[in-house]
SEKOLNU-618836 format. One line per 4 residues: number of its first residue (from 1); their letters; for each residue x, y, z of N, C-alpha, C. Coordinates in Angstrom, 2 decimals. Example, Ala and Ser with C-alpha at 12.3 -4.5 7.8 and 13.67 -1.06 7.14 Angstrom:
# SEKOLNU-618836
1 = AS = 13.19,-5.69,7.80,12.30,-4.50,7.80,13.20,-3.30,7.80; 12.85,-2.25,7.08,13.67,-1.06,7.14,12.90,0.03,7.87
This chain:
# SEKOLNU-618836
1 = MKTI = 47.45,-48.62,13.69,46.68,-49.86,13.54,47.60,-51.07,13.70; 47.12,-52.04,14.41,47.90,-53.25,14.62,47.92,-54.11,13.37; 49.03,-54.81,13.18,49.11,-55.74,12.05,48.22,-56.95,12.34; 47.95,-57.71,11.32,47.16,-58.93,11.49,47.86,-59.86,12.47
5 = EEQI = 49.19,-59.98,12.35,49.95,-60.85,13.25,49.79,-60.41,14.70; 49.86,-59.10,14.95,49.71,-58.59,16.31,48.30,-58.86,16.85; 47.31,-58.73,15.99,45.93,-59.00,16.41,45.75,-60.48,16.76; 46.32,-61.36,15.94,46.24,-62.80,16.21,46.95,-63.12,17.52
9 = LKIV = 48.14,-62.58,17.72,48.90,-62.82,18.95,48.10,-62.38,20.17; 47.45,-61.24,20.07,46.63,-60.75,21.19,45.50,-61.73,21.50; 44.85,-62.26,20.46,43.75,-63.22,20.65,44.29,-64.51,21.29; 45.43,-65.00,20.79,46.02,-66.23,21.33,46.38,-66.04,22.81
13 = KSIT = 46.97,-64.91,23.14,47.31,-64.62,24.54,46.06,-64.60,25.41; 45.00,-64.01,24.89,43.75,-63.92,25.64,43.14,-65.30,25.87; 43.09,-66.11,24.83,42.50,-67.45,24.92,43.29,-68.35,25.87; 44.61,-68.28,25.78,45.46,-69.17,26.58,45.79,-68.58,27.95
17 = QNET = 45.48,-67.32,28.14,45.83,-66.60,29.37,47.33,-66.71,29.64; 48.10,-66.57,28.57,49.55,-66.66,28.63,50.14,-65.44,27.93; 50.64,-64.50,28.71,51.19,-63.27,28.16,52.63,-63.40,27.66; 53.25,-64.57,27.84,54.65,-64.74,27.45,54.82,-65.30,26.05
21 = IEIN = 53.73,-65.56,25.36,53.80,-66.11,24.01,54.44,-65.09,23.08; 55.33,-65.59,22.23,55.99,-64.72,21.26,55.48,-65.04,19.86; 55.61,-64.08,18.99,55.02,-64.16,17.66,55.59,-65.31,16.82; 56.81,-65.78,17.12,57.43,-66.82,16.29,57.37,-68.21,16.91
25 = QNLL = 56.60,-68.39,17.97,56.51,-69.72,18.61,55.62,-70.67,17.82; 55.89,-71.96,17.98,55.05,-73.00,17.39,53.92,-73.29,18.37; 52.76,-72.82,18.05,51.62,-72.86,18.97,51.15,-74.28,19.28; 51.07,-75.12,18.27,50.61,-76.49,18.46,51.74,-77.40,18.94
29 = DEGI = 52.90,-77.29,18.30,54.03,-78.15,18.65,54.47,-77.95,20.10; 54.35,-76.73,20.61,54.78,-76.42,21.97,53.65,-76.57,22.99; 52.47,-76.98,22.52,51.36,-77.21,23.43,50.68,-75.93,23.92; 50.95,-74.82,23.26,50.30,-73.56,23.64,48.81,-73.63,23.30
33 = LDSL = 48.51,-74.18,22.13,47.13,-74.41,21.73,46.85,-75.90,21.76; 45.67,-76.27,22.26,45.20,-77.64,22.18,43.92,-77.63,21.35; 43.24,-78.74,21.28,42.06,-78.81,20.41,40.98,-77.82,20.82; 40.74,-77.67,22.11,39.68,-76.75,22.55,40.05,-75.30,22.34
37 = TTIE = 41.29,-74.93,22.65,41.69,-73.54,22.45,41.80,-73.20,20.96; 42.12,-74.19,20.14,42.16,-73.96,18.70,40.76,-73.67,18.17; 39.76,-74.39,18.64,38.37,-74.13,18.23,37.95,-72.73,18.67; 38.31,-72.35,19.88,37.99,-71.01,20.37,38.71,-69.95,19.53
41 = LIAK = 39.96,-70.21,19.18,40.72,-69.29,18.33,40.05,-69.11,16.98; 39.64,-70.21,16.37,38.99,-70.14,15.06,37.72,-69.28,15.13; 36.92,-69.49,16.16,35.69,-68.70,16.32,36.01,-67.21,16.46; 37.02,-66.88,17.24,37.38,-65.48,17.45,37.98,-64.86,16.18
45 = LEEQ = 38.77,-65.63,15.44,39.33,-65.13,14.19,38.23,-64.85,13.18; 37.27,-65.77,13.08,36.16,-65.57,12.14,35.37,-64.32,12.51; 35.16,-64.11,13.80,34.43,-62.93,14.26,35.23,-61.64,14.03; 36.48,-61.66,14.44,37.34,-60.47,14.36,37.54,-60.01,12.92
49 = FKIN = 37.82,-60.95,12.03,38.18,-60.61,10.66,37.04,-60.79,9.66; 35.87,-61.18,10.15,34.69,-61.36,9.31,34.98,-62.32,8.15; 35.53,-63.49,8.52,35.88,-64.51,7.54,35.25,-65.84,7.94; 35.32,-66.81,7.04,34.88,-68.17,7.34,36.03,-69.12,7.01
53 = IEND = 36.53,-69.80,8.01,37.62,-70.76,7.81,36.99,-72.11,7.48; 37.35,-72.64,6.33,36.77,-73.88,5.83,37.39,-75.09,6.52; 36.65,-76.20,6.54,37.13,-77.44,7.17,38.45,-77.92,6.59; 38.63,-77.79,5.28,39.86,-78.27,4.66,41.08,-77.40,5.01
57 = ELNH = 40.84,-76.24,5.63,41.93,-75.37,6.06,42.35,-75.65,7.51; 41.59,-76.49,8.18,41.85,-76.80,9.58,42.89,-77.91,9.69; 44.14,-77.53,9.62,45.21,-78.52,9.74,46.38,-77.95,10.53; 47.25,-78.83,10.93,48.40,-78.48,11.78,49.25,-77.39,11.13
61 = ENFN = 49.53,-77.53,9.88,50.38,-76.59,9.16,49.81,-75.17,9.18; 48.51,-75.04,9.02,47.88,-73.72,8.97,47.74,-73.04,10.32; 47.80,-73.79,11.42,47.55,-73.22,12.73,48.70,-73.37,13.72; 49.88,-73.73,13.24,51.00,-73.93,14.14,51.72,-72.62,14.51
65 = TISS = 51.66,-71.62,13.64,52.34,-70.36,13.93,51.42,-69.17,13.66; 51.76,-68.05,14.27,51.02,-66.81,14.02,51.12,-66.47,12.53; 52.29,-66.67,11.96,52.51,-66.37,10.54,51.62,-67.21,9.64; 51.50,-68.51,9.93,50.67,-69.37,9.08,49.18,-69.02,9.22
69 = ISSI = 48.77,-68.66,10.43,47.38,-68.24,10.63,47.14,-66.94,9.88; 48.09,-66.04,9.96,47.99,-64.76,9.27,47.86,-64.95,7.75; 48.58,-65.90,7.21,48.51,-66.17,5.76,47.10,-66.54,5.34; 46.44,-67.37,6.13,45.06,-67.77,5.81,44.15,-66.54,5.83
73 = IKKK = 44.30,-65.74,6.86,43.43,-64.57,7.01,43.67,-63.58,5.86; 44.92,-63.34,5.52,45.22,-62.41,4.45,44.61,-62.85,3.12; 44.64,-64.15,2.85,44.01,-64.68,1.62,42.52,-64.42,1.62; 41.90,-64.55,2.79,40.44,-64.45,2.88,39.94,-63.01,2.83
77 = IR = 40.71,-62.07,3.29,40.22,-60.68,3.34,40.59,-59.87,2.10; 41.25,-60.49,1.17,41.58,-59.79,-0.08,40.35,-59.61,-0.93
């Protein structure tokens, strides 16, 4: 079974059509994700993990890295 981080990375690669993304990259700071791809990512994460990401969780800090996104998901699926 893939880890949550690996699942998120796969989704990000699919959305951005960029297979060179690495798990430790800064997705927003490096321009890998923009506003539209971030919205698409959120929708796919909610579907994949059966969670609801709240408006107050939608910030740069929470979505800049695979690790920070994973932290949100782990809190929600407990």
